[in-house]
N, C-alpha and C positions, 0 to 999 in steps of 0.2 A: 597675472597677479596672484599673490598669495591670499588664502582667505582670512579672514577675520578669526582671532581666537574665540572659541566657541565659550569659554569660560566667562570671558569678559562680556560676551553676547547674554549670558545669562543672567549677570548682575543686573539688579534693579537700578536704574537711571537716578543720578543725584546723592552722594554720600550726605549724609545727615547735615555736618556742620557747613560745607559750602552752600547746602540749602538755605539754611540760617542765615549765613552771611548773605546770600542773594536776596533775601525778603528784608532783610535789614537794609540793603542799599536801595530795594524800590521804596522802602517808606521813607527814609533820608531824601531821596530825590523826588517825593511827592511832597515832603513836609521840610524844607530847607531850614526852618526855624526851630526844628526839633533837637532837643539835646538828649540824645540817646545813650542810656547807661546798659552796659552787658552785664546780666548776672545768668549768660547762656554758656557760652564755651570755656572748658576748663583751662583756661591759658594764664598762668599765674603774671601777676602786675607790680609786685614790690620788687625793688633794687636786691640784688644778691648781697648777702651781708660781708661786712668788712672782710673776716678772716679768711672765708671762703673766697671772695673776690680775689684778696691777695694771694691765695694758691693760684688762681687763674693767672694771674698778672706773671708771678714768679715763673708759672710755666712757660709762659711766651717769651718772657727773658732769657732764660736758659736754652731756649732752642737757637737763640741768636749766638751761643757760644760753642768753641769746638767739644769742650767736657760735656756742656749739657744738652747738646741735639742728639735726637734719637729720630729713627725711622719708624717703620712697621711695627707694629704691636699687634699682632692678629688676634690673641686671645685676650691680651689687656696687660698692664703693667704687672709683674709679679707682685711687688709691695702691695698695689691695691687691692688684688685678688686675696691676699693674705689679710689685708686689713678689713676686707667686707665679712670674711669667714669670722673675725676676733670679733667685730663689732656688733654684727647682726645675727650671727649664729652662733656665737659662744666657742668658737674656733672648731665647730664641729664638721668642718668641710676643708679637704685640701685644695690647694689654688688650683690644682687641674680640674676641678668640679665646678669652678667660676669662671664664668665667660664674660670679659667686658664688652659693652654694646653701647650703640649709639643712642638707646631708649628702649622702653618697654615695648611699644608699638612695632619697632621694628623687628624685634626679637620675635614677636608674635608673629609676623610675617613669614622670617625665616623659619620658624618652628614648624609651620603649616606646609613649608617646603620640605622639612624632614621628614614628616609622616605620609605627605603624596596625596594623591586623589583616592586613594582606595580604602580610606579609614572613615568610620562612623564618627560622627561629630554631634556632640551634645554640648548645649548652653543654657546657662540661665537665662530666663525670658522674665524682664528684660536685660540686656546685656549691650555691653560696648561693643558697637558695631563692628569693628574690624574681626572679631572671632568669626563673625557669621559670613561678612563680605569676603573676607580672606580666605574662607572655606569654600565660597563660591568661586573665587579667582584660581584657587588650586585644582578645581575641580571635584572636591570632595562634597559639594552640594551642586544641584540643579537649580533649574529657573523658579522664579516667584511664582506663588500660586495665590496672588490675593492678599494672604495673611502672612506667609512666610516662603522659606525657600524649601524645595523637596530636597530630601535626604538629610536635614538638619532636624535633631531631636529637639524640640524647645521644652524646657523644663519650668513651667510657670512658679513665679516668686512673686506671691500675692499678700494681701494683707490677711487672708484667711490663713496662709500658712507661714505667717510670720516672717516673709520674704527669704524662706529657704525650701529648696524643692523637695517634692518626692521623689526620693532616690529609686524607689521600686521600679521607676520608668524608665531608669538609665537601661540603655541595652549592654550587652558583653562586648569586650573586646572594641571597647570606643575610646576616643578623645575627650576628655570634659574640661570645658573651659569654665573656670570659677574665680571669681574677684571677691576678695575680702580685705577692707571695705568696699561695699561694692559700687561700683559706677554702673547705672545712676541712682541706685536707690537709696545708697548710704548706709544700707544695714550691714552690721557686722557678724560673722558667724560666729558662736562661742564654741568651746572647747568639744564639747559633746556633739554638736552638729559635725565639725570636721572631723572627729574621730569617725562618726558614721558615715562620712564621705570617702574618707581614707579605707575603711573596713569594705565598703562597697566596692570600691575601686579594686582592691585586692582580690575580693572574690570573682568580681567579673572581668578580671584580668584587663583592667582599662588604664589609663595613665590620665592623670590631672596635671592641666597647665594651670597653675596658680597665679594669679595676678595680684601681687602684693603692693602695687605701685603707691598706695594710699595707707602703707601700714604705720607710717611714721606720725598719722593724725589720731591715732588710737591713744586715749587717756585711760580706760577702763585697764587696771592691770590685769584683771581676770579674763581680757578677750586676747587671744592668741595673734601675735603679728606675725607670723610664719606657719605655714603649713606644717614645716618641719618640727614644731612643736609638738605633732602627733605622731606617735609612736607608729612605727610601720610606712610612715609618707617618704623614706627614701627609696621605697623599692616600687613606689607607685606615682611619684609626683616630681614635677619640674616647676621651679619656682623665677618667676620674673619679677623683676623690681626696677626701680628707677630713682633718680635725683631730681627729677624735672619738677615734682611739686613741692616737695620738702624742702631742697635747696635752691629752688627758683631757676633749676637747669632746662626750662622748657626750650630754650633757644639755645644753649650750650649743648646740650644732647649726650647724656651720659646715663648708663644702665648696666644690668647685669642679668645673666640668667644662672640658675644653679641646677647641675644635671649630676645627680649623686652617681657614684659608679655602681652601686647597687641596682640602679635601675636597668633593666634587660627586657629586650624583646621575648616573644614567644617562644623561638628556639634558642633563647640564650644570649644572643649578641648583645653587645655594649651601645645602649642609647649615646652614653656619653662619648664613645668613640666617633660615632656617626655626627653628632652636633660637633665636635671637633674638625670634622671634616668638614661640613657643612660652611661652617664660618671661615675657615682657613681657607674656603675655595672662593665664595663670592662676597667674602669680607674682609677690609684690610684693618680693621681695629678701630676702636673709637679714637677722636682726636686727643693727642698726646696733651695738648692744654686742658682738653677738658677733664683728662684723669688726674693731672695735677689739682683741678679743684677739687674733684671727687677725695682725693687724699686729704686736704685741708678740711673737707666736710667732714671726714671720720675722725680728726683731732678731737680733744675733748673741748676746745673753743668752738670748733665747728659744729659738733654736736648740740652746744648750747644754742648757737645761732638757728639751728635746725628747728630745736624747742620753741624758740622766740617766733620763728616765721610760721610754723604751724599754729602757734598758740593763736597770732595774728589773726590767720585766716578762720581758724575755728571762732573767733570772736564774731567775725563776719557773719559765719553762719549760723550762729546764736541769733544776732540781731535779725536776720530773716527768717528764720523759724519763729523766733518769737512773735514777730509783726504777721506772719500767715497764721498762727495759731490764734492769736486776739481777733483774726478775722473769721474765726471757726472753720479754719481748713485745717483738715488731719493732714500731719506729716510724718514722715519717715526720716532719720540721718541727722546731720547738722551736730552731734556731740562729738562722734569717733570718727567724723568723715566731713569732709568740705561741701559735700553735696544734700540737699533737701530735697526728697521726694514729696511733691505736694498732690493731694488727690482732690480731683474736681468730679463728683459722682456723676456719672450719664453724659459728661460733655467729651466732645470731640478734643485732642490735646493740640491739634494745630488751630482748631478756632480759639482756644483757651489763650495760645501763644498771640494770636493776632491780637487778642483782645486786650491783652495787657500792654503788648508794644502800641497799638492806637491810642491807649487811654492813658498810660501810664510811662509811654516812651521807654520800656524796659525790655530787653530783650531775655527770653528764657530758652528753655529747650522743650520741645515738644516730647512727651514719654513714647507717643507711637514711634518715633524713630528709633527708640529701643528693642523695639519687639511688640509681638501681639499683647502681649501682657501690660505694656505700658499704656495702653489706650486709656484715657481720662486721668492722665497723671501729668505734671510738668515737672522738670528738674530745674532747681534753682543753684548756680553754684557762688560759691564763698570768695572766689578769686576776683578781687576788685580793691580798689583804694577805698578805704574807710569812708570819707567822704560821700564818694558815688553809691556805696552800699547804704549809707544813712538816707541819702535822698532817694533812692530807689524804694526803700521801706516807707518812708514818708508818701511819696506818691502812691504806693500800692494800698496803703493802709485807707486810702480816700477810696476805693472802688466801691 
């Protein structure tokens, strides 16, 4: 019998969010009368807006007609790629530099396959777990040592450094995962910080994987929504983005990656060409129905709906943040991000998670699940129905 994949053996048991779901089920089983409210997992809750939903419905209808039927679309519909370039990047990219996918998380996994096991990986700490776990699964990082994975360079993002890492700690020739607005901290990097990131990546011959999945929540016009707002980024960065949170497509599944033609490996080969080869080999393209919804989301009416939906979630975030601050809890995020990063000094984050669950019947996310620097923090998610968020805030204010 073949042996188990050693990369899976190396990964720490229990992905963060299934573990949270497990603890929630256990609490519910022990307290069947409990009315549990989730401010934990970042899963959208509100219905898809009418114009965008009509685009999905029309996409499904057209597939039932001879003239409207379409099959495989490996890189994505040409019209959608061109429209993404126009709406989000001011037409700065050709269609062959934009690849349509089934979501940012899936793209991140495939990008790790692109770069393989021999690359050094650096991540913000705390960070979205898939950056680290995916690196372990591909073999770019080794076993858990009690505080982190061997082979991963953790770049602490703390209150002391305004949640932006010390770039002097970046190794050369590495893959840098960077998320802004950040999941989980809610911090948004300003232009000077991103300029330093790009300049460091170019100097150290490294590539940035820039996760912009929450860019549509940015309201401050001075804050960049894309890494390509920074001069030189086309030479050192891949951007991943998604319709999941701004358009409510968490269950529809639609995202994209931008791989500039200027991005080259050390010996001059095209990263874009390799990414095209990966995508066409192991991925047959996003749902054509989802892509029809994406086109509708990029219409002027769809853009208004995205603004309204993200405004709604930001309203939830303000309620949560205001409640926590009135309780004397220091918070980051919640203004240009749907996440609030709350500090409980000296506390174990899983203990805080359990206390809030037991006393308030509210689910959160323990910061330790995002990396060593997440200890003593808890993440609150603004994705929820307004009445549930208001009730959760009412309960927490009584703690």
